[in-house]
N, C-alpha and C positions, 0 to 999 in steps of 0.2 A: 726257127722260125719267129715273125714278128707277131705280136698278141697284143694291141693297144687300139683304143678307141679315139680317133682323134678327128679334126678338119685339118688344120694347119698346124704343123710341129712348133711352129715359131709363134702361134697363137694360143697353145695349149694350156701354159700356167695362167695367162692373162684372162682365158674364159672360164678355166677353173675357179678361178678366185672371184669372178662374178656370179659363179653357181654356188661355192660358198656362203657368199654374202647375201644371196637371193633365199637361200634355205635357213638363214641363221632365226632360232625362234625369239630372240631378243630384238630382233629388227636394230640392232645398236654398233654395225659395222659399216665403215665406209671407207673406200680407198681415198689416200691422198695423192691428189692430182700433182706431180713434179715435172715427171719427165715419161714419156712414154715407154723409156727403158728403167724405170725404176718403179718397184713395186712394193708400196708400202700400205697395211691394213691398220687401220687403228680404232679406238673407241670412238663413236660418235658425240658421245656425252663427254668428252674429256673437256677438263676445265683447267687443267695444269694447275691443280691445287695442291697436288700430291707426289709423291716421288713417282717418277714415270718409269715402268719397267718395260723394256724392249727387249725383244729376241729374233730367232729368225733361223735361216739358212736356204740349203738347197729346198727346192720342193720334190715333191714324191714321198712326202712322209706324214701327209694328211691323216687325222685332222691336225697334228702338229704342223705349222705353228698359228695359223689363224683360227683353228676350232680353240684356241685356248684365250683369246682377245674378249676382255669384257671386265665387269666389275666382280673384283676378288682375284682376277689373275693380271693378263698381261694388258699393257696398254696398247701396244703395237706389235706388229710384226712385219720383218724386211723379208722378202721372199726372191730367192734367187730363181735361176733356171732349175731342170729335174738335177738334183743331186749336186748343185753346184753353188757357192757361196755367193750372197748377195755383193754386189760391189762395194766400194769404199764408199764412193758418192750415194750410192742408197742408202747406208747405215748414216752416214754423215746428215742426210737430209732428214731421216727418221729422227734423229737426236735433236735437231736444231727446231722443227716443228714440233717436235710434242714435248719437251723439256720445258719445265717452268721454273721457279725460285728453288721448288723444293729437289729438284735435282733429278738424274735420270741413272738407272742400273740398268746394264747390259747382261743378259743372261745367255752365255754362249757356249755352245758344245764344242768338246774339246779337238776341233779337226782343223789342220793347218790353215787351211783357206778361211774358215769362220775366224778362227783366230789373229789372223792378219788383217783381214779387212774390218772386222769390227775394233779391234785395237788400234790401227791405226785410225778408222773413225773417230775414237773418243780422244786420242791425241788431238786433233783437227778440233774437235768440238771444245776440250778444254781451252786450246790456245785461243778459241773464240768467245771466252767467258764463261761456258757451261760447266755446272760440276756434275761430272760424268765417272760412276764407277764401273768396274766391270768384275762378273764372277765367270771362272772357266769350269764347267763341269766335266768330271771325265770319272764315269761311273762303272764303266764296262771293266770286269774283273776275269775277262777271259784270259788274259795272259797278265798275271800279278807281277811279273817283275817289269813289265812295261813302264817306262817313265812318263810315258805320255798317253796314259789310258784314252779311248774314247769316249765321248759323250751322247750316250743313247736314252733309253725311256726315262732313266732318273730324273733326268732333266726335268721333266714335268712335275715332279714332286718339288723341286727347286722351285718352280714357277708358282705352285701352289703356296708353299710356305712365304715366298717374298710377296707373292700378291696379298696374302691374308695380313702381314705385316703393312705392307704400306697401304692398303685399303683402310685400316684403323687410324692412320695419319702419321705413324712413326717416321723419323728424320732419314736422311740418306745412310748415315753411319749405319743406324740399326737394322733398316732394311738389307745393307749389303753384309752384315754380320750374321743374320739369320739368313740369308741365301748361302752363305760360304759354310754355315755350321749343317744347313739341309744337305749340301752338296758332299760333305765329309760323311754323312750318315747314310747314303746311298751306295747300293752294289747293284749292278745288274748283268745278267749273262743271256742269250739268244740261242735258239737253236733252230735249224729249217730243214726240211725235207726237199725244198728246192728253191733257186736263188730267184731273182725277179727279171720282169722281162722290161727292158728299156724302150721308152717311144723309138717306134723306126728303127730299131736295132735288132738284128739277129743273136739270139739268145741260147746257148748251148746247155746242156745238163750235165752239171759238173759234180754233183752227188750222186754215187750209185744208187741203183734201185734197192730197198729196204735198209737202207742206211739213213742217218742224218748227220749233219754237219754241227758242231758245237762251236760256239764263239765266233759267230761271224757277224759283220757290222751291217748297218742299216743301209750299206749301200750295195751290197751284194759281194762285198770282199770275202775271200775264202777265210773260213774258221779256224782254229787252232788243232782240231783234231775230228776224226769221222768215227761216229758210233755205228757198229754193225746191227742195229735193231731199230724199230720204231715202236718199240713197246713204251707205252705213257710212263708207266712206272718207273723204268729205268731211265727214260731219259730225264724225269724231274729229280730223281735221286741225284744224279751227276750234275745239275743246276742248282740245286740246293744246297749241296756240298759246296758250293763255290761262293753263292750268296750271302748264305746266312751266318750270321755273327755267332762266335764260339761264347756267347752269355746268354742270359734268361733276361735280357731288358725285352720291354716291351717292344714290337714291331707291327710293321705294316708290308702287305704283300701287294704290288701292282703286277696285274697278268695282261700283257700287251700281246696282242694279235698283229702279227706281223704285215697283216695284209689279204692273206690267202689261204687263212684257216676257215674251216666250215664252224659255225656255231657249234655243232654236236662234238668236235673236237674238242674244242676250247672249253668246252663244259667239261668232258673227262679230265682234262689237263687241271684244270680248276679242282676239281675232287680230289686226284690224286696230289696234289699240292697241300690243299689241307691237311689230307690223313695222312701225310707221311710223317713218320716221327721227326724228322729233321727240322720240320714247321710247326712243332709243338710250341705254344708260346706266343704264336701270332695273334695279334689282336683284331686286326683290321684287313680287309680284301677291297682292293681298289680294281675294278674290271671282272670278267676279262673281256676285253673290249680293245679294237683298233684304236690305238692311241698315238703312237710314235712309227709308223707303219714304213714299209721299204717297199713302195708299188705293190706288186701283189706276190711279194714273198709269201711262200707256204712255210712258216714257222713263228714262233711266238717267243717272248722274252719275259723273264721273271725279274723283277726288281724288289729288294727288299729295303726298307729305310727302318734304321734303328730310331724307337721314339722317345721324345722329351714330352713333357706337358704342352709347351708350345708348339711343338710339331704335331701332335694330336689333335690339339683344337684347330690348327690350320686345316690338317687335311679333312676336318670333318665339315669345317665352314663351308655354308654354300655360297655357289656361284652363279655369274648369269654369263655362260659361257657354253657353247653347242657341244664342245668336244668331249669335257670331263663327264666320270660316271661318279657317282656319290661312293664315299667310303662306306663299305658293310662291316659291322661289327660281326667277327666269326664265333659262332655258337655252334655246340653239337647239334646234329641232326636230330628230330624229334618224330618221328613217324608216328602214326596215329594206328592204334591197332584196334583190328576189325576181324570177323568172324566169316570166313570164305562160306558163303552158301552154297552149297551143291545143286547142280540144275537138273539132276536125276538121281535116284536112291543108289547107294553104292552097291557093286556087285561082287560076286562071291568069287576070288580065283579059283582057277581049276587047271588041270594039267591036259593037254592033248599034244603029243609029239609030233603027228602029221600037221595040224593048225599052225603049230609053232613053226615048223619047216617052212610052210606057206607065208607066214608073216614076215619072218626073218630074211627071207629071198624078196620079197616086195621092198622091203626096210633099206636092204642092202643094196640093190637094184636103183633107189632113190639117192642115197648118200653119194652112190658111185657116179651118178649122174649130175651132183651139185654143179661143178665149174661149168661141163658142157651147156647144161641149162640156163645157166646165168650168162654165159657169152651169146647165146640165143636170144635170151630175153632184153639183152643189152642192145641187140639191132631192133627189136619190136617194141619194146616195154621200159622197165626201167631197172632190169638186169639184176632181179631178185628170185626169179621163178625157181632157180634149182636150191639156192638157200631156204627158200621157204618150205619147201616139200622136204628137204632134208631135214630141216626144224624139225617138222612132223615124224618123220620116218626114225630119228634117233629117239625121240620120246619114247615111242611105241616100243622100238628094240629094247631099251632099256627096261621098260615093263615088262618085257616078254621074259628077258634074262633073270630079271628080280622073280619072276612067277606072281606077278600081281595081276594078270589078265586072266578072265573067265573064257579059257582057249577052248572049253569042252561045250559051252552055251553058246551057239552062234549069236543069236540076236543080242545076248549081252556082251559078245565081244565087239559087235559093231557099233552099239550103244556107245560103250566104253571108248572107243575109236574116236568117233563123232565129238564127243567130249572132250579127249585129250586134244585134238586138231583144233579145235576152238578155242583153246588156250593156249596152245604152243605157236600155230601158224600165224603169221600176220596177214594184213591186208584180205583182200578178197578171198584169195583163194583157201585160206583158213577155213572162212565162214563156209564157203560152197562146199569144200569136202566134209564140214560137219553136217553141214544140211543133208548131203547125200547119204553118210553113213547112219545118220540118224532116222530119216525116213526108211531107209532099208531095215532099220533094225524094227522098226514098228511094224512093218507090212510081214518079217519073219514071226513075229512074235504072235502075229493074228493067225499065223498057220501056213502063210505063203511058203512058196520054194523060193530058194536062193536068187535065180535068174530073174524070176517077176520081181522079187523084194529090189534088186539092184536096178530094176527098170523103173518104179516107184520110186528110188532115191533119184536117180536121174530126171524123172519128171518134175519132183520137187526142186531140183538142181534150178533146172531151165526155168521154171516157174518165178522164182524168186533172183536167181541171176539176171534172167532176162536175154539170155543167149539162145539161138537156135541153131540148128545144123545149116552148114556154111557161112556162120558169122566168122569163123576163124578162130575157135577157141578150143578149148579139151574137148569140148563135146563132139567136136567132129571126128574125134578118133574113139571116145567113150561110148558113144551112141551106137555106131555100127558093132562094136565088139557086144556090148550086151544084147541088143537085137538077135545076133547069131546064137548067143547062150539060150535066150528065150526060144529060138526057132530049134533047140535040142542038137545044134551042131557041136562039136567038141572044141576043147578049147585051144586047140590051134589054129581050128577055121577064126575062132574070135581073135586070138592075136594077128592072123593076117587082116582082116579087117580092122582092127586100130592101127595096124601099120600103114592100111591105104587112105586110113582116113587124115592120118597125120601127115602122110608126105601130100596129098592135096592140098593141106592149109598154105603150102609154098607157093602156090598158084591161084589162090582166089582174090587176089587183088585186095580191094579195101576192107579191112574187118569192121564188123558192125557191132562189135559188144568186146568188153574187155581192155587194157590201155593201148593194145595196138590199134583201138579205133579212132584215135587221135593223129595216128601217121596218116601219109598219103600212100598211095598202092606203090609206087615208086621206090618208097623205103622197105617197104614188105616183100615185094618180088623176089622170089627165090628162097625165101627166110621160112622153115615151118614154124608153125605157133609151138613155144616150147612146151606148154601144157599139155598139147596133143603129143608130142613128143614122149613127155614123162608117161603118159598113159600107155604108149606103145611100147614102151621099155618094161614097163611092168608086166603086161600080158604075152610078152616075149619071153620074160622069165619066168614066168609060170607056165608055160608051155613046155619049159624043160624038165618039171619037176616031173 
């Protein structure tokens, strides 16, 4: 399938460059208008007084390369079409318009098109009298025996070092030497769960479900092998084995989102990278952030840079660019100790095999229903109802097995259940169920019967939650079941009432409470409320005891 927002494919890169310039917080970027087919973005404040740094390549890697133009990094970037090198003419025009007497350094990723186009442009510029050097970055270590390793995210650290040296006014030879040394000091490897989607192109899924591809390129090129896991720690272990040097020298890690990873996943990856024994001794973290992306590729790369005093000073130096993120000194986590305050008096555990059987049946029912309830909720909510109820059920089941519950004192059991659910169940469901059990426990402790206590819990749940029968929530199953019990009917009748209430939610149309209230009736039609289904499942299980 195709999956790309655009107007016209031919205008995509030009329009995107305009957007990046509009969004630059430094207001210091401008396009060099040479020809409609040439895309050069440059520092607006450039006076040609220092060595110029020019990079670039195919588009689709944003924020690279335009996001790294500014004081302390690049002077200009030459942008090709998506994943296509800019032409010789484009690079040549960048050189002759940007370069002053101090000369120019081209920083090029090691891809054939980039090497050829930048290289020929450099030769033409030299013939025209310009001082031009070129550094080719090949930091990809996926194939250690490859004589032409690809240039990937480590290129950004070369930009940073060269930009620092150029900004302080060093000559072309010194800037070039620093860039070459930085290029030798970086190693990168990437991993992805899925490849990227090209504009207006059909893209298939190459990577099997439950797997990741190791060592793939930033243009969607196949990787070197497939790992049959999506476990973050195992993936990180494999990457670090490839990129980390076998010495104790100071180093920095750059963690790059290839475009499609969620912030939550990138934070997990970062934690696993820092806490791995293989990365011990790393001094700085850069990222996690999208820095050198591959459109929307769901993956990330890790770059290790062996530090010298100059490199350390360079990566920590401030810059005026939109795409860079500051290097952070890695220090141990220091959580602040605190005493958890109990919300109720602790209860004395007690044993009651009959009650234990009921508790376990309820918990087993909710745990077994986790996947199905999540699938229902994915159609009408945020897809986590099953996991939320299962999390609460697992906690109560563990405490029952460990004989930590007051099973022989029902008011205390309901109170403890309310406390536990408030802690382990997320979202509104956890709070509502905690209110239900806490209010029912209070009513029981005052001498009420269990059906009336459950009704009191229901009323408090409705009071605080705002939902009423007919609003398409779990109350549509819970209220008729409790009303049957209050009326003295057997548990089987209560289970039937709960099932009827649950079934009715599928045809109630627009929801008036809960997450489903954000959807229109067409999306909800025919799909029962997952909370109501959970209630019906519990009552159906209980009537079998």
